[in-house]
N, C-alpha and C positions, 0 to 999 in steps of 0.2 A: 621652872620655866619661868623666865620672868617677864612680867607684863608691864614692864615700864616705857616709857617713851624715851627715845635718844633726841638729841638736841634738834636734828632736822624733823622730827615729828613733833616735836614741842612748836615748833616754830610754823611748819604748815597746819598745825590743829589750831595756832593762835592766827592765822590768817581765816580761816574757815570761819572762826566763830565770831560773834559780836560784843557780847556781854559778857562779862565776870560780874564776883561780888566781891566788894573791898570791905575789908572791915579793920576799922579803927579803933581807938579806944578812947571812950569818953574819961573826963577828967577824976571820976570816979572809979576807974578802973573795968567800967562795964563795956563789953564790945557794942560796936553799932556796926550793922553789916548794909550797905547798898548796892544796887545793881549800877554798873558804869560800862559804858563805853570804852575802848582802850585800843591803844597799838602796841605791837612789839617790834623794839629798836633796841639794837646795840644788846640784847641780852639782858633786856630790862623791860617792863610794864610800864606806860606811859597813859596818862588819863588828864582830863582838862577840868578844872572847876572854878567856879567863882573863887577870888581870892578870901571873900567874907564867908565861905561854906564853913560849915561844922567840921568836915573831914578835913579840913587845911588846918583850921584850928587844932584839932587831934594831933595831925602828924607833924605841927610844928612843936606842940608839947612832947608828944610820946611817937617818936617815928616808927615803933614795930607796928607792921600790919601783916595783914595775911589776905591773898587772893584767890579766889579758885576759878576756874574755867572747866565747864564738864558738859557732859553731852550724853544722849542715850537715854532710851527707854526701859527697853529690856535688859536682863543682866548681863547678857551676853554681849549687849553694845554698851555698855558703861565705859567713859574714856575719860581723864580728865588731869589737871594739873592743878597741883596746889601749891603757891608760893608764900612760903615766911621770909620777910625782909624788912627793909627798911626805906622809910618813905620820906625823900626831899622835894620840897616845895620850889619850883625853880621859875625866877620871873625873867629869864633873859630874853629879849625879844627875839633876837637870832635861834635861841632854842624853841620859842613858842612856834617862830613860822616855821622850822624845819619839821614839829608836831603838827601844826595846823595843815600843811602839803600833805602829809602821809594820811592823817586823821580826815582830811575831805576827800581821798582817793578811797579809802575804807568803807566810806559811810556815805559815798556818792549816791544820790536818789533814795536816802531813806531820811533822811531828814526833812522835817516840814519846813517850807520856805516861810523865810520869818515874815514876811509881807503877809500871811494868812495868822499869823500868833496875834491872839489880842493883845493889844497895848499895853495892860499890866504886866502879861508877862515878858513882852520885848523888855520892857524898863526894868523888871526883875531881872533878866540875863543881859544886861546893857554892858555887865563887867565891871570892875577888870578882873581878868581871867589868870589863870596859872596853871602850869603842869605839875601833877602828882608823878614822881617818877618813885616806881618801887624797884630796889635793888635787892635780888636773892641772897637769901641767907643759908635757905633752906629749900631745894626742890624736890615736892611729892609727886610721881604720876602712874597712872593706871590704864590699864587698854584689856578691859576682859576679854576683847574677840580674841586675843592672843593666847588663851588659855585652850587646850585643845582636851576636850573632855571625854574619856573613855567611856565606852558601852555601858557601863554603870553609873556613869555622870559623875565619877569622883574626882576628875581631873588629873588625875595620876598618870 
C-alpha cells in the first residue's frame, strides 16, 4: 500500500503548513538546519532571507539543500515531505514582489507589526532581502494515515 502523497496532496499540505526546516551546508561540510516560513510556487519552495545571511552564503557556495515539512504527533498522524534539491538565490525585484505578495497572503496576521519591534531588531532586518528558491531533485513523502492496520496491528 502506498503511503506517499501525490502532487495535489503535497500542494495542499504546503498550503496548510507554516514552517519548514531548511538544511544548508557550512564551508566545512557540516549541516546547519533552520526553521523558515515559506511558500510553494511553480513546484518549488521559496523563502526569503537577508542577503547577508549565512544560509545565503552557504547556498551560493554549495547549492545542495534539504527541506522538510512535517506534521502529526501520534504515529498514525505522521505526514511529511522531504525535498533534496538545489537552492538558487534570486535578487530580481519582479520575482521578489511576486513572492512578497504570496508570502503576505499566507502569513497575514501572523507577523509582528514592525512598529512594535525594538529598533535594534528593525535595523537588523532592514535588508536587503533575497529569495531562496529550492528546485527539487528528489521528493520523499509519507502519510501514515493511509496505512490500514489489520486487527493484529501488522498493516498487512
